[in-house]
N, C-alpha and C positions, 0 to 999 in steps of 0.2 A: 858767652861763650861761643867757642868753635863749634860747630857739630859736623864739619870733615875734618879728615886727617890724611895726608898724602905719604904715601913710605915709597920705599924701593927707587929713590930719586924721581918721583913725580908718577910714576907709571900706575899704582895702584893708588884708590882711593876708598877711605872706609870712615864708619862714623869712630867718631872719638868718644871718649869713657867720658863722663858727665860729672865725674867727682871731682871735689875743690879741694885744697888743700886748707887745712884750719889757719896755719900758721900763716902762709905767703899769700892764700887764695888763688894761687893759678890753678888752672885748670890741667888734670893727667894727661900727661902726654900719651898713653899706649892707648891703641887701637881697641875700640867695645866688642864684646863677644857678639857674633850673631844671635847665638841664643839668648842674649838676655833682653829681658823685656824692659829694662829700667835703663839699655846702653850704658853699660860699666863694663869694664876689662875685669878680669880673672881675680886682680886684686882687690879691689872694691867692691865683691858681692856679686857677678855677673853671673857666676856658675849656679847660686844659689835661688832655687824655685819655690822655695816653702814647704812647709806639710805636704804631702802627698795624700798619705792614707786617713781615714778617719780616725784613728787614734792618735797620731800624728797633731790633727788638728783640732782633739779635743785637748791635747795637751799645752797647746797654745793657746787656745780658750784659757783654760785653768790658770795658767801661768801669768794671763793678763788680768784676772781678777785680783784685788788686793783685799777688800774688806767683804765684798757680798752687798754693800748696802744698795747698789745699783742695778743688781740682777733684775730681769724682768717678774719675777717672783717677788721680789721682797718690793718692787714699785709697786705692783698689783695689791699687795697686802697694806702697804701704806696708804695706797689711794683708798681702798676699801673700810680701812678701819677712819680715814679723814671723812669720809661722806657720813660713817655713822655719828661720828661729832658733829660735824654739821647738822645731821636731823635731829641729835639730840639736843641741838641750840636752837632749832625751830621748834619745837616741843614746847620747850621751855616761855617760849614767846608766846606761843598758842594758848600755852595753858594758865600767862600772865605771869610767871613765877618769877621772872626777871624784866629788868627796864633798861639792862646793858645793850651797849650797841652791837649790833651783828659783826661778823668775823667779814675782814674786807680780803678779796683778792679772788683769784681764780678757784672755781668749784672744781671739786676731784672728780674725777669720771664714776658713773656709777649714781650720782648723787642726787636726791630726787627732792624737791622740798615739799616737807610739809604746811600745809596751809589753814587746814580745818581741825578737828577737834575728829574727826572720822580718822583722815589722815595718821593723827598719834595713834588712835587705838588700832589701827592697823600695823603701825611700827611696831608697837611694843606686842603685841601678839605673836609678829613674827620675829622677834628678837626672844622670844620666850619658847616658841615651838624650837627656833635652832638652838635654843640652852638647854631644852630639855635632851631633845635628839641628840647632842653632843653628849650628855651624861649618862646616854643610855648605852652609846657606844663605849665608852669608857670601860664598863660596868662586863 
């Protein structure tokens, strides 16, 4: 790709638009706008500066979320549920309720392994307190 373009019979040298044609693969022959961050001409988006206001930025962010499956909140909730499942699995092994192999792979954030009976009792009491506190809030 050529970076510079000579115009006015070679008297003016300016940056060249970096857009390429999909059909022919040739570079655009127009000069790039000075105000363009992406080094494009006016026909290929050189005037666009993106959303400026907070409302515009929020609209753009909302348009990019397709399912909400990978928002920070959804990832955090999924990680907490996985950590709880791993701790339940640990509790089953400590209490000798299963002989199955443990789940392989990366442990979720917030996971604290349960290694003895005391840890299992504290885990169960903590879950009971949270469950009772949540039911009090609903009423």
